[in-house]
Every structure is written in C-alpha cells, then in structure tokens.
N, C-alpha and C positions, 0 to 999 in steps of 0.2 A: 521499386522498393516501398515497403510500408513500415512506418514507425508509429507506434501507438502506445499511449499511456492511459490506462483506465483507472478511475477512482470509484470505488464502490462502498456503500454503507449498508450494513445489515442491522435490522432492528428486531428485537424480540420483546414483546410486551411493552410497546411504546418505546420509551428511552431507558427502560430498566437495564436491558442488555444490548449494548451497541458495540459493533466492531467495524473497523475500517480496513479495506483491502486496496492496495495499489499494485497494478500489474504493468510490467514493461514487456511489450510485444514487438517482435521484428518479423516481418513477412509471415504473419499468422502463427508464429511460434512464440510461446511465452518464454522469455529469458529469465526473468526474476520477478518475485512478488514480495510485497510487504503485507503482513497480517498483524494487526494491532494486538491480537492475542499472543503472538510469538514475540513481537517487539523488535524485529529486525528483518532485513531482506534475506530471502533464500533463493538460490539459483536453481533453475530447472534444467539447465544444460551446462556443459563444461564452460562455455563462454559466460553464461549467465551467473555461474558461481564466482567468476572473477569480477563481474559487474557488481554483484551483491557484496562481495568482500570490499570493493572500493567504496560503494555507497555507505556501507556500515561504518567505514572509517571516518566519514564526514560527520563529525559530532554535531555541528549546528543544524545540518539538514536532518539528521536522525532525530534530534530533539523536537524539531518542528513536525516531522512526520508522526512521531509517537503521540503528539498532542492533537492530531487531526480528528480523533474521535470527538473531542469537545468542540473545536472551532469549525470543523467542516460538517460532521454528521449531526451532532445534537443541535447545532446552530440552525441547520437547514431541515430539521425533522419535519416541520409542517409543510415545507415546500415539496419534499420527496413524497 
C-alpha cells in the first residue's frame, strides 16, 4: 500500500499570485485535494468525497490549511 500527501505551491509573478494545493493519494489514486482558491477539500472518488467532508468539518485544521498560502508558500518562496 502507498499513502502519500503532497503539498504544492504555485507562484505567478513572484509572490503576487500564490496558491496552495494539498493532495491525499492512496495507491496512486488521488482521493481528495485542497486548493486555496476553492478554500476547502474536494473529493475525487466516492470514498474521497467522504474523506473531504470529514476534513472540511474539522474547523481548526481547515483554518490552518487555509492560511498555508502565507505561512508555507510565501514564507518559503526564496527556498522554492
């Protein structure tokens, strides 16, 4: 079995336009993903929809994830 979480930052024109994407992958199949432009997790499979619904109900975790554009992407811009 393979479990993978990917965190990605995308930059346009330096740090003018930044967005954060987090993906949950199981056995090479993406179950759910968070896109900072959408602001919530979206499921890609029937099980992924249940996972996304559960994660979206976790208010503390979602607040931290929504702010990842600043504390993760912009903070590490020069490193990336």
